[in-house]
N, C-alpha and C positions, 0 to 999 in steps of 0.2 A: 290681277294675277302676278305672283311673285316671279322673279328671275332666277334660275338655278345656275349657279357658277359650277362648271366642271373642274375639279381638281385633279391634278396628275399625283402619282403615288409620292412624286418628290416634293410636292408641296404641302402634303399633310405632315403636321407635326407628330412625332411620336409621342404616345402616351407618357406622362410623367409617373415614375413609380419612387416611392419614399416610404420610410418607417416613422411611425410616431411612438416613441416610448414615453409612457407616463410613470414618473417616478414619484412615490409618496414619502414626503419628509415628515409625516405626522402632523403635529400641531403647527409646524413651520409651513405647511401647505403642500401643494403637488406642483410638479414642473414637467411640461411636456416637451421632449427634445425632438425636434424636427429639423433634419439636415438632408436635404435632396441627395447629397454627395455620398451618405453613408448607405452602403451595401448590406445586405442580409448577413453576410460573412461578418463584417465589421461590428454589427449589433451583437451578434454571438461572441465575438472576440471581447468586446467591452463588457459583457456580462461576465465572462470567463475571469477577466482580470480584476472585477470587483467595481470597475468604474461605474457601471450601472447597478444599482441594488435596490431593494425594496420596490420592485416593479409592479404597479397596478394592472398595466396591459400594454401590450404592443400591437399595433394596427399597421397593417401593410396597405397602402394606398396606391392604386395603379388606374390611372384614367379616372372614370367615376365609379369604380368598384373600391370598397372598404372592406377588409377581411381581419378578424381577429386572430392573430398568429401567435398569441402569447405562450400557449402551451407546446406548440411546435419548436419555437426558437429557445424556450427554457429547456426543453428536452435536448436540443442540439447542444446547448452550452453546458449541460451536465457532465461533470468529470466522473467518468466511471471508477468505481470502488475496485481497486486491484488486490485480490485476495494473496498476501504473501505467506500464508500458513503453508501452502503447497511447495513453495520454494524453500522454506525452513525445514519441512519434513524430508525433502529430498537431501538438504544439506545435512541433517541429523543421520540420515541413513548412510549417506557416504563416510561421515565421521566414525560411526558405528563400524562399518566394514573395515575402515583403515585401522581402528584400534584393535580389532579381532586379529588382523594379519600382523600387528606387532607382537601379539602374545603367541602366535603359532610356533611350535617347536621347528628348530631348524634341521 
């Protein structure tokens, strides 16, 4: 019969959490970037900056759990398209109104 060792909460190590980013270099092969110090925010930041590109997948590993978070992180890193047509239309309208006032009889 085996002996059980009771551990207090202070004795337990926290589960390690890290991200694996697989980058595809085409003919030159693939590279898995694994750094336990990198947070999710840092992964997103590196995608936005262009440091990580041609990503095959991103896995989040926490304890014994592995989850594919590629779509989530790529969606977070997507830079929203800002439609500047609305600002131009408003500026054009102000210019038009200013021009009309210039030509009003005094």
